[in-house]
MOPAC internal coordinates of N, CA, C and O (Angstrom, degrees):
PM7 1SCF
backbone

  N    0.0000 0     0.00 0     0.00 0    0    0    0
  C    1.4545 1     0.00 0     0.00 0    1    0    0
  C    1.5175 1   110.05 1     0.00 0    2    1    0
  O    1.2310 1   120.47 1   135.57 1    3    2    1
  N    1.3271 1   116.70 1   -44.43 1    3    2    1
  C    1.4508 1   120.93 1  -179.22 1    5    3    2
  C    1.5267 1   110.53 1   -63.63 1    6    5    3
  O    1.2310 1   120.40 1   140.49 1    7    6    5
  N    1.3508 1   116.85 1   -39.51 1    7    6    5
  C    1.4628 1   120.85 1   179.61 1    9    7    6
  C    1.5188 1   110.13 1   -65.22 1   10    9    7
  O    1.2310 1   119.88 1   136.88 1   11   10    9
  N    1.3320 1   117.84 1   -43.12 1   11   10    9
  C    1.4591 1   121.33 1   178.89 1   13   11   10
  C    1.5226 1   110.95 1   -60.97 1   14   13   11
  O    1.2310 1   120.22 1   136.32 1   15   14   13
  N    1.3199 1   117.18 1   -43.68 1   15   14   13
  C    1.4702 1   121.01 1   178.86 1   17   15   14
  C    1.5158 1   110.80 1   -63.47 1   18   17   15
  O    1.2310 1   120.28 1   138.87 1   19   18   17
  N    1.3229 1   117.07 1   -41.13 1   19   18   17
  C    1.4566 1   121.38 1   179.37 1   21   19   18
  C    1.5230 1   110.74 1   -65.10 1   22   21   19
  O    1.2310 1   120.39 1   136.03 1   23   22   21
  N    1.3354 1   116.85 1   -43.97 1   23   22   21
  C    1.4607 1   120.23 1   178.80 1   25   23   22
  C    1.5219 1   111.63 1   -64.36 1   26   25   23
  O    1.2310 1   120.45 1   139.38 1   27   26   25
  N    1.3191 1   116.74 1   -40.62 1   27   26   25
  C    1.4558 1   120.51 1   177.76 1   29   27   26
  C    1.5240 1   110.91 1   -62.95 1   30   29   27
  O    1.2310 1   120.33 1   134.09 1   31   30   29
  N    1.3248 1   116.97 1   -45.91 1   31   30   29
  C    1.4653 1   120.88 1   178.96 1   33   31   30
  C    1.5200 1   110.88 1   -60.67 1   34   33   31
  O    1.2310 1   120.49 1   138.52 1   35   34   33
  N    1.3205 1   116.66 1   -41.48 1   35   34   33
  C    1.4636 1   120.39 1   179.29 1   37   35   34
  C    1.5286 1   110.80 1   -65.97 1   38   37   35
  O    1.2310 1   120.42 1   138.18 1   39   38   37
  N    1.3308 1   116.80 1   -41.82 1   39   38   37
  C    1.4609 1   120.38 1   179.44 1   41   39   38
  C    1.5185 1   111.09 1   -63.25 1   42   41   39
  O    1.2310 1   120.19 1   137.67 1   43   42   41
  N    1.3239 1   117.24 1   -42.33 1   43   42   41
  C    1.4656 1   120.62 1   178.72 1   45   43   42
  C    1.5205 1   111.15 1   -66.30 1   46   45   43
  O    1.2310 1   120.61 1   139.55 1   47   46   45
  N    1.3262 1   116.43 1   -40.45 1   47   46   45
  C    1.4624 1   120.52 1  -177.48 1   49   47   46
  C    1.5212 1   112.33 1   -66.66 1   50   49   47
  O    1.2310 1   119.92 1   145.33 1   51   50   49
  N    1.3222 1   117.76 1   -34.67 1   51   50   49
  C    1.4646 1   119.23 1  -177.02 1   53   51   50
  C    1.5236 1   112.32 1   -93.69 1   54   53   51
  O    1.2310 1   119.94 1  -173.21 1   55   54   53
  N    1.3126 1   117.71 1     6.79 1   55   54   53
  C    1.4565 1   120.32 1   176.12 1   57   55   54
  C    1.5188 1   113.56 1    77.66 1   58   57   55
  O    1.2310 1   119.65 1  -145.97 1   59   58   57
  N    1.3068 1   118.27 1    34.03 1   59   58   57
  C    1.4631 1   121.41 1  -179.51 1   61   59   58
  C    1.5239 1   111.97 1   -66.41 1   62   61   59
  O    1.2310 1   120.15 1   163.17 1   63   62   61
  N    1.3101 1   117.33 1   -16.83 1   63   62   61
  C    1.4555 1   121.23 1   177.97 1   65   63   62
  C    1.5257 1   106.99 1  -109.50 1   66   65   63
  O    1.2310 1   119.98 1   -92.20 1   67   66   65
  N    1.3281 1   117.64 1    87.80 1   67   66   65
  C    1.4517 1   122.01 1  -167.66 1   69   67   66
  C    1.5133 1   117.42 1   -61.31 1   70   69   67
  O    1.2310 1   119.25 1   146.37 1   71   70   69
  N    1.3173 1   119.03 1   -33.63 1   71   70   69
  C    1.4596 1   119.06 1  -173.80 1   73   71   70
  C    1.5095 1   112.07 1  -107.54 1   74   73   71
  O    1.2310 1   119.71 1  -142.98 1   75   74   73
  N    1.3086 1   118.16 1    37.02 1   75   74   73
  C    1.4626 1   121.03 1  -174.50 1   77   75   74
  C    1.5145 1   111.31 1   -52.09 1   78   77   75
  O    1.2310 1   102.72 1   -44.64 1   79   78   77
  N    0.9673 1   149.28 1   135.36 1   79   78   77
  C    1.4321 1   148.73 1   165.75 1   81   79   78
  C    1.5110 1   113.89 1    86.87 1   82   81   79
  O    1.2310 1   118.97 1  -167.54 1   83   82   81
  N    1.3186 1   119.57 1    12.46 1   83   82   81
  C    1.4605 1   119.29 1   178.87 1   85   83   82
  C    1.5178 1   110.51 1  -122.72 1   86   85   83
  O    1.2310 1   120.43 1  -122.96 1   87   86   85
  N    1.2941 1   116.78 1    57.04 1   87   86   85
  C    1.4522 1   121.16 1   177.82 1   89   87   86
  C    1.5143 1   110.62 1  -101.88 1   90   89   87
  O    1.2310 1   120.86 1    10.20 1   91   90   89
  N    1.2928 1   115.96 1  -169.80 1   91   90   89
  C    1.4616 1   123.77 1  -179.02 1   93   91   90
  C    1.5272 1   106.74 1  -123.51 1   94   93   91
  O    1.2310 1   120.39 1   -66.20 1   95   94   93
  N    1.3199 1   116.87 1   113.80 1   95   94   93
  C    1.4616 1   122.16 1  -174.56 1   97   95   94
  C    1.5281 1   111.36 1   -58.26 1   98   97   95
  O    1.2310 1   119.45 1   135.92 1   99   98   97
  N    1.3145 1   118.66 1   -44.08 1   99   98   97
  C    1.4755 1   121.25 1  -179.41 1  101   99   98
  C    1.5213 1   110.84 1   -65.72 1  102  101   99
  O    1.2310 1   120.15 1   138.73 1  103  102  101
  N    1.3187 1   117.32 1   -41.27 1  103  102  101
  C    1.4687 1   120.25 1   176.59 1  105  103  102
  C    1.5208 1   109.29 1   -64.51 1  106  105  103
  O    1.2310 1   120.32 1   143.08 1  107  106  105
  N    1.3355 1   117.00 1   -36.92 1  107  106  105
  C    1.4576 1   121.02 1   177.97 1  109  107  106
  C    1.5194 1   111.62 1   -63.39 1  110  109  107
  O    1.2310 1   120.33 1   140.28 1  111  110  109
  N    1.3096 1   116.97 1   -39.72 1  111  110  109
  C    1.4778 1   119.73 1   177.48 1  113  111  110
  C    1.5235 1   110.28 1   -63.64 1  114  113  111
  O    1.2310 1   120.28 1   136.49 1  115  114  113
  N    1.3338 1   117.07 1   -43.51 1  115  114  113
  C    1.4672 1   120.54 1   179.05 1  117  115  114
  C    1.5305 1   110.65 1   -61.79 1  118  117  115
  O    1.2310 1   120.53 1   138.86 1  119  118  117
  N    1.3246 1   116.58 1   -41.14 1  119  118  117
  C    1.4665 1   120.54 1   177.12 1  121  119  118
  C    1.5233 1   111.03 1   -63.83 1  122  121  119
  O    1.2310 1   120.53 1   140.15 1  123  122  121
  N    1.3275 1   116.59 1   -39.85 1  123  122  121
  C    1.4661 1   121.02 1   178.82 1  125  123  122
  C    1.5265 1   110.50 1   -64.02 1  126  125  123
  O    1.2310 1   120.46 1   137.02 1  127  126  125
  N    1.3274 1   116.72 1   -42.98 1  127  126  125
  C    1.4629 1   120.27 1   178.55 1  129  127  126
  C    1.5256 1   110.87 1   -61.49 1  130  129  127
  O    1.2310 1   120.59 1   139.66 1  131  130  129
  N    1.3150 1   116.47 1   -40.34 1  131  130  129
  C    1.4641 1   121.82 1  -177.16 1  133  131  130
  C    1.5267 1   113.21 1   -76.63 1  134  133  131
  O    1.2310 1   120.11 1   140.87 1  135  134  133
  N    1.3261 1   117.39 1   -39.13 1  135  134  133
  C    1.4639 1   120.86 1  -169.58 1  137  135  134
  C    1.5226 1   116.17 1  -112.37 1  138  137  135
  O    1.2310 1   119.84 1   162.18 1  139  138  137
  N    1.3274 1   117.90 1   -17.82 1  139  138  137
  C    1.4660 1   119.67 1  -169.19 1  141  139  138
  C    1.5227 1   114.57 1  -120.75 1  142  141  139
  O    1.2310 1   120.29 1   154.49 1  143  142  141
  N    1.3198 1   117.05 1   -25.51 1  143  142  141
  C    1.4710 1   121.05 1  -170.71 1  145  143  142
  C    1.5243 1   114.22 1   -67.28 1  146  145  143
  O    1.2310 1   119.81 1   162.88 1  147  146  145
  N    1.3225 1   117.96 1   -17.12 1  147  146  145
  C    1.4712 1   119.18 1   177.45 1  149  147  146
  C    1.5185 1   110.91 1   -63.66 1  150  149  147
  O    1.2310 1   120.19 1   150.26 1  151  150  149
  N    1.3320 1   117.23 1   -29.74 1  151  150  149
  C    1.4678 1   121.02 1  -176.85 1  153  151  150
  C    1.5299 1   112.91 1  -115.44 1  154  153  151
  O    1.2310 1   120.00 1   137.10 1  155  154  153
  N    1.3254 1   117.60 1   -42.90 1  155  154  153
  C    1.4633 1   122.72 1  -175.50 1  157  155  154
  C    1.5211 1   110.98 1   -94.47 1  158  157  155
  O    1.2310 1   120.48 1   -31.75 1  159  158  157
  N    1.3241 1   116.68 1   148.25 1  159  158  157
  C    1.4557 1   122.53 1   167.90 1  161  159  158
  C    1.5278 1   104.71 1   -81.59 1  162  161  159
  O    1.2310 1   120.26 1   -67.82 1  163  162  161
  N    1.3198 1   117.10 1   112.18 1  163  162  161
  C    1.4720 1   120.58 1  -173.66 1  165  163  162
  C    1.5210 1   113.25 1   -99.67 1  166  165  163
  O    1.2310 1   120.28 1  -179.02 1  167  166  165
  N    1.3126 1   117.07 1     0.98 1  167  166  165
  C    1.4652 1   120.75 1  -174.88 1  169  167  166
  C    1.5269 1   112.67 1   -79.80 1  170  169  167
  O    1.2310 1   120.22 1   -29.88 1  171  170  169
  N    1.3418 1   117.18 1   150.12 1  171  170  169
  C    1.4621 1   119.97 1   172.31 1  173  171  170
  C    1.5298 1   108.94 1   -58.21 1  174  173  171
  O    1.2310 1   120.36 1   -41.12 1  175  174  173
  N    1.3011 1   116.92 1   138.88 1  175  174  173
  C    1.4553 1   120.86 1   179.56 1  177  175  174
  C    1.5220 1   113.49 1    72.69 1  178  177  175
  O    1.2310 1   120.47 1  -162.01 1  179  178  177
  N    1.3191 1   116.70 1    17.99 1  179  178  177
  C    1.4609 1   120.45 1   179.96 1  181  179  178
  C    1.5156 1   111.72 1   -60.24 1  182  181  179
  O    1.2310 1   121.00 1   -22.13 1  183  182  181
  N    1.3175 1   115.69 1   157.87 1  183  182  181
  C    1.4633 1   121.61 1  -178.99 1  185  183  182
  C    1.5299 1   110.85 1   -56.86 1  186  185  183
  O    1.2310 1   120.68 1   -41.16 1  187  186  185
  N    1.3171 1   116.31 1   138.84 1  187  186  185
  C    1.4590 1   121.05 1   179.63 1  189  187  186
  C    1.5213 1   108.99 1   -80.83 1  190  189  187
  O    1.2310 1   120.86 1   -97.69 1  191  190  189
  N    1.3171 1   115.96 1    82.31 1  191  190  189
  C    1.4549 1   120.37 1   179.86 1  193  191  190
  C    1.5231 1   110.14 1  -113.97 1  194  193  191
  O    1.2310 1   120.67 1    -9.89 1  195  194  193
  N    1.3160 1   116.33 1   170.11 1  195  194  193
  C    1.4612 1   118.57 1  -175.68 1  197  195  194
  C    1.5197 1   115.07 1  -117.23 1  198  197  195
  O    1.2310 1   118.29 1   158.75 1  199  198  197
  N    1.3087 1   120.85 1   -21.25 1  199  198  197
  C    1.4632 1   121.09 1  -175.33 1  201  199  198
  C    1.4979 1   112.76 1  -125.84 1  202  201  199
  O    1.2310 1   117.41 1   -83.48 1  203  202  201
  N    1.2843 1   122.54 1    96.52 1  203  202  201
  C    1.4510 1   125.99 1   -16.30 1  205  203  202
  C    1.5209 1   108.90 1   -75.71 1  206  205  203
  O    1.2310 1   120.33 1   -21.97 1  207  206  205
  N    1.3098 1   116.98 1   158.03 1  207  206  205
  C    1.4641 1   118.75 1  -176.83 1  209  207  206
  C    1.5275 1   112.19 1   -67.83 1  210  209  207
  O    1.2310 1   121.39 1   -33.83 1  211  210  209
  N    1.3172 1   114.95 1   146.17 1  211  210  209
  C    1.4692 1   119.16 1   172.80 1  213  211  210
  C    1.5223 1   107.23 1   -70.79 1  214  213  211
  O    1.2310 1   120.87 1   -24.01 1  215  214  213
  N    1.3107 1   115.95 1   155.99 1  215  214  213
  C    1.4605 1   119.06 1   177.65 1  217  215  214
  C    1.5228 1   111.30 1   -62.83 1  218  217  215
  O    1.2310 1   120.10 1   147.37 1  219  218  217
  N    1.3417 1   117.41 1   -32.63 1  219  218  217
  C    1.4641 1   120.06 1   177.99 1  221  219  218
  C    1.5223 1   110.73 1   -63.93 1  222  221  219
  O    1.2310 1   120.06 1   139.63 1  223  222  221
  N    1.3326 1   117.50 1   -40.37 1  223  222  221
  C    1.4685 1   118.76 1   179.07 1  225  223  222
  C    1.5239 1   110.93 1   -72.39 1  226  225  223
  O    1.2310 1   119.95 1   146.29 1  227  226  225
  N    1.3210 1   117.69 1   -33.71 1  227  226  225
  C    1.4690 1   120.17 1   175.19 1  229  227  226
  C    1.5286 1   109.04 1   -61.58 1  230  229  227
  O    1.2310 1   120.71 1   134.17 1  231  230  229
  N    1.3340 1   116.26 1   -45.83 1  231  230  229
  C    1.4682 1   120.55 1  -179.37 1  233  231  230
  C    1.5254 1   111.47 1   -62.00 1  234  233  231
  O    1.2310 1   120.49 1   144.04 1  235  234  233
  N    1.3233 1   116.67 1   -35.96 1  235  234  233
  C    1.4628 1   120.47 1  -177.37 1  237  235  234
  C    1.5177 1   112.96 1   -73.76 1  238  237  235
  O    1.2310 1   120.01 1   150.73 1  239  238  237
  N    1.3277 1   117.58 1   -29.27 1  239  238  237
  C    1.4617 1   119.48 1  -171.29 1  241  239  238
  C    1.5192 1   115.41 1  -115.83 1  242  241  239
  O    1.2310 1   119.06 1   177.97 1  243  242  241
  N    1.3215 1   119.41 1    -2.03 1  243  242  241
  C    1.4691 1   120.88 1  -179.19 1  245  243  242
  C    1.5222 1   110.51 1  -129.35 1  246  245  243
  O    1.2310 1   121.28 1   -30.91 1  247  246  245
  N    1.3233 1   115.15 1   149.09 1  247  246  245
  C    1.4651 1   120.39 1   175.07 1  249  247  246
  C    1.5245 1   108.64 1   -80.30 1  250  249  247
  O    1.2310 1   120.54 1   -13.49 1  251  250  249
  N    1.3188 1   116.58 1   166.51 1  251  250  249
  C    1.4640 1   121.11 1   178.01 1  253  251  250
  C    1.5281 1   110.72 1   -58.75 1  254  253  251
  O    1.2310 1   120.17 1   139.03 1  255  254  253
  N    1.3290 1   117.28 1   -40.97 1  255  254  253
  C    1.4651 1   120.08 1   179.03 1  257  255  254
  C    1.5262 1   111.62 1   -63.94 1  258  257  255
  O    1.2310 1   120.17 1   140.12 1  259  258  257
  N    1.3146 1   117.28 1   -39.88 1  259  258  257
  C    1.4643 1   120.51 1   178.19 1  261  259  258
  C    1.5298 1   111.11 1   -66.29 1  262  261  259
  O    1.2310 1   120.44 1   140.92 1  263  262  261
  N    1.3221 1   116.77 1   -39.08 1  263  262  261
  C    1.4581 1   121.01 1   178.66 1  265  263  262
  C    1.5269 1   109.71 1   -63.46 1  266  265  263
  O    1.2310 1   120.71 1   132.00 1  267  266  265
  N    1.3169 1   116.24 1   -48.00 1  267  266  265
  C    1.4636 1   120.50 1   178.75 1  269  267  266
  C    1.5213 1   110.62 1   -58.63 1  270  269  267
  O    1.2310 1   120.61 1   135.06 1  271  270  269
  N    1.3118 1   116.44 1   -44.94 1  271  270  269
  C    1.4638 1   120.35 1   179.65 1  273  271  270
  C    1.5150 1   112.35 1   -60.97 1  274  273  271
  O    1.2310 1   120.30 1   139.32 1  275  274  273
  N    1.3357 1   117.03 1   -40.68 1  275  274  273
  C    1.4662 1   120.43 1  -179.85 1  277  275  274
  C    1.5270 1   111.56 1   -69.42 1  278  277  275
  O    1.2310 1   120.36 1   148.08 1  279  278  277
  N    1.3360 1   116.91 1   -31.92 1  279  278  277
  C    1.4692 1   118.94 1   176.60 1  281  279  278
  C    1.5291 1   109.01 1   -68.28 1  282  281  279
  O    1.2310 1   120.69 1   133.92 1  283  282  281
  N    1.3359 1   116.28 1   -46.08 1  283  282  281
  C    1.4698 1   120.03 1   179.84 1  285  283  282
  C    1.5208 1   111.58 1   -67.07 1  286  285  283
  O    1.2310 1   120.30 1   136.37 1  287  286  285
  N    1.3131 1   117.03 1   -43.63 1  287  286  285
  C    1.4679 1   122.04 1  -174.32 1  289  287  286
  C    1.5289 1   109.99 1  -129.73 1  290  289  287
  O    1.2310 1   120.02 1   -98.19 1  291  290  289
  N    1.3412 1   117.57 1    81.81 1  291  290  289
  C    1.4680 1   119.18 1   178.81 1  293  291  290
  C    1.5295 1   110.29 1   -60.62 1  294  293  291
  O    1.2310 1   120.00 1   -26.15 1  295  294  293
  N    1.3178 1   117.61 1   153.85 1  295  294  293
  C    1.4571 1   119.72 1   177.05 1  297  295  294
  C    1.5372 1   110.54 1   -53.07 1  298  297  295
  O    1.2310 1   121.13 1   -38.05 1  299  298  297
  N    1.3051 1   115.44 1   141.95 1  299  298  297
  C    1.4549 1   121.40 1  -171.39 1  301  299  298
  C    1.5253 1   113.78 1   -54.05 1  302  301  299
  O    1.2310 1   119.41 1   138.37 1  303  302  301
  N    1.2959 1   118.74 1   -41.63 1  303  302  301
  C    1.4597 1   121.13 1  -174.68 1  305  303  302
  C    1.5253 1   113.09 1  -103.12 1  306  305  303
  O    1.2310 1   120.40 1  -158.08 1  307  306  305
  N    1.3197 1   116.84 1    21.92 1  307  306  305
  C    1.4636 1   119.35 1   177.46 1  309  307  306
  C    1.5297 1   108.82 1   -89.13 1  310  309  307
  O    1.2310 1   121.37 1   -11.63 1  311  310  309
  N    1.3113 1   114.99 1   168.37 1  311  310  309
  C    1.4677 1   120.00 1   177.40 1  313  311  310
  C    1.5225 1   111.81 1   -91.08 1  314  313  311
  O    1.2310 1   120.46 1  -177.85 1  315  314  313
  N    1.3170 1   116.72 1     2.15 1  315  314  313
  C    1.4593 1   119.77 1  -179.07 1  317  315  314
  C    1.5313 1   109.57 1   -67.81 1  318  317  315
  O    1.2310 1   120.47 1   -48.35 1  319  318  317
  N    1.3258 1   116.70 1   131.65 1  319  318  317
  C    1.4653 1   119.14 1  -179.75 1  321  319  318
  C    1.5272 1   111.25 1   -69.30 1  322  321  319
  O    1.2310 1   120.29 1   -17.90 1  323  322  321
  N    1.3199 1   117.06 1   162.10 1  323  322  321
  C    1.4681 1   121.20 1   179.62 1  325  323  322
  C    1.5315 1   110.64 1   -72.20 1  326  325  323
  O    1.2310 1   120.92 1   -93.80 1  327  326  325
  N    1.3134 1   115.85 1    86.20 1  327  326  325
  C    1.4637 1   121.00 1  -174.46 1  329  327  326
  C    1.5257 1   112.44 1   -62.21 1  330  329  327
  O    1.2310 1   119.91 1   155.23 1  331  330  329
  N    1.3315 1   117.78 1   -24.77 1  331  330  329
  C    1.4618 1   119.99 1   179.28 1  333  331  330
  C    1.5329 1   111.25 1   -64.63 1  334  333  331
  O    1.2310 1   120.33 1   164.74 1  335  334  333
  N    1.3189 1   116.98 1   -15.26 1  335  334  333
  C    1.4585 1   120.61 1   178.15 1  337  335  334
  C    1.5334 1   111.11 1   -93.03 1  338  337  335
  O    1.2310 1   120.28 1   171.24 1  339  338  337
  N    1.3171 1   117.08 1    -8.76 1  339  338  337
  C    1.4560 1   122.38 1  -175.82 1  341  339  338
  C    1.5287 1   111.49 1  -110.47 1  342  341  339
  O    1.2310 1   120.33 1   138.80 1  343  342  341
  N    1.3352 1   116.98 1   -41.20 1  343  342  341
  C    1.4626 1   122.33 1  -172.44 1  345  343  342
  C    1.5205 1   112.31 1  -102.16 1  346  345  343
  O    1.2310 1   121.05 1   -28.78 1  347  346  345
  N    1.3174 1   115.59 1   151.22 1  347  346  345
  C    1.4673 1   121.50 1   172.86 1  349  347  346
  C    1.5329 1   108.70 1   -85.12 1  350  349  347
  O    1.2310 1   119.81 1   -14.02 1  351  350  349
  N    1.3332 1   117.97 1   165.98 1  351  350  349
  C    1.4707 1   119.20 1   175.45 1  353  351  350
  C    1.5366 1   112.46 1   -56.27 1  354  353  351
  O    1.2310 1   119.92 1   140.84 1  355  354  353
  N    1.3286 1   117.76 1   -39.16 1  355  354  353
  C    1.4735 1   120.58 1   178.57 1  357  355  354
  C    1.5274 1   110.40 1   -65.97 1  358  357  355
  O    1.2310 1   120.22 1   141.59 1  359  358  357
  N    1.3421 1   117.18 1   -38.41 1  359  358  357
  C    1.4582 1   120.63 1   176.26 1  361  359  358
  C    1.5213 1   110.90 1   -60.42 1  362  361  359
  O    1.2310 1   120.51 1   136.35 1  363  362  361
  N    1.3222 1   116.63 1   -43.65 1  363  362  361
  C    1.4671 1   120.69 1  -179.75 1  365  363  362
  C    1.5259 1   110.18 1   -63.36 1  366  365  363
  O    1.2310 1   120.42 1   138.37 1  367  366  365
  N    1.3289 1   116.80 1   -41.63 1  367  366  365
  C    1.4660 1   120.06 1   177.18 1  369  367  366
  C    1.5300 1   110.68 1   -61.03 1  370  369  367
  O    1.2310 1   120.53 1   136.60 1  371  370  369
  N    1.3264 1   116.59 1   -43.40 1  371  370  369
  C    1.4642 1   120.89 1  -179.65 1  373  371  370
  C    1.5307 1   110.84 1   -65.65 1  374  373  371
  O    1.2310 1   120.44 1   136.64 1  375  374  373
  N    1.3136 1   116.77 1   -43.36 1  375  374  373
  C    1.4594 1   120.84 1   178.63 1  377  375  374
  C    1.5249 1   110.46 1   -63.25 1  378  377  375
  O    1.2310 1   120.40 1   136.62 1  379  378  377
  N    1.3270 1   116.83 1   -43.38 1  379  378  377
  C    1.4638 1   121.37 1   177.03 1  381  379  378
  C    1.5261 1   110.50 1   -59.86 1  382  381  379
  O    1.2310 1   120.62 1   133.33 1  383  382  381
  N    1.3209 1   116.42 1   -46.67 1  383  382  381
  C    1.4684 1   119.81 1  -179.49 1  385  383  382
  C    1.5249 1   111.80 1   -62.66 1  386  385  383
  O    1.2310 1   120.13 1   143.21 1  387  386  385
  N    1.3414 1   117.36 1   -36.79 1  387  386  385
  C    1.4611 1   119.39 1   176.78 1  389  387  386
  C    1.5282 1   110.26 1   -63.95 1  390  389  387
  O    1.2310 1   120.66 1   133.18 1  391  390  389
  N    1.3164 1   116.34 1   -46.82 1  391  390  389
  C    1.4656 1   119.63 1  -179.30 1  393  391  390
  C    1.5234 1   110.22 1   -61.00 1  394  393  391
  O    1.2310 1   119.90 1   133.18 1  395  394  393
  N    1.3192 1   117.80 1   -46.82 1  395  394  393
  C    1.4713 1   121.77 1  -179.84 1  397  395  394
  C    1.5260 1   110.32 1   -60.89 1  398  397  395
  O    1.2310 1   119.98 1   144.15 1  399  398  397
  N    1.3323 1   117.65 1   -35.85 1  399  398  397
  C    1.4721 1   120.68 1  -179.11 1  401  399  398
  C    1.5181 1   111.89 1   -63.75 1  402  401  399
  O    1.2310 1   119.57 1   157.41 1  403  402  401
  N    1.3179 1   118.42 1   -22.59 1  403  402  401
  C    1.4588 1   121.07 1  -178.96 1  405  403  402
  C    1.5284 1   112.13 1   -70.03 1  406  405  403
  O    1.2310 1   120.25 1   152.91 1  407  406  405
  N    1.3209 1   117.13 1   -27.09 1  407  406  405
  C    1.4659 1   119.24 1   176.82 1  409  407  406
  C    1.5272 1   109.95 1   -67.45 1  410  409  407
  O    1.2310 1   120.28 1   140.29 1  411  410  409
  N    1.3171 1   117.07 1   -39.71 1  411  410  409
  C    1.4614 1   121.56 1   179.58 1  413  411  410
  C    1.5232 1   111.47 1   -70.98 1  414  413  411
  O    1.2310 1   120.25 1   156.07 1  415  414  413
  N    1.3393 1   117.13 1   -23.93 1  415  414  413
  C    1.4618 1   121.07 1  -177.21 1  417  415  414
  C    1.5171 1   112.92 1   -74.41 1  418  417  415
  O    1.2310 1   120.01 1   165.02 1  419  418  417
  N    1.3095 1   117.59 1   -14.98 1  419  418  417
  C    1.4726 1   119.49 1  -177.01 1  421  419  418
  C    1.4865 1   112.95 1   -88.95 1  422  421  419
  O    1.2310 1   120.10 1   180.00 1  423  422  421

């Protein structure tokens, strides 16, 4: 766990995610509906739960960089699928931007 956190921090610090913050919010919502809604509450104002967290609670408690990192590298013992094998970098940016937009919606 410590190694994964260290690698993630190093990747974020050196700009390993080149297009961080340039996604498409509407495309991110569509991706969330297709890939995330089976487990997460993806709606604006969703219940503040933790297992799995609603997107509204993720937006309230995590930075955009942390959200992107968790999409790329889910916690080792979580049930979240390996999204890095499903989504493109642009998809991850769009999904991140959608999640971040939920904080502003409240």
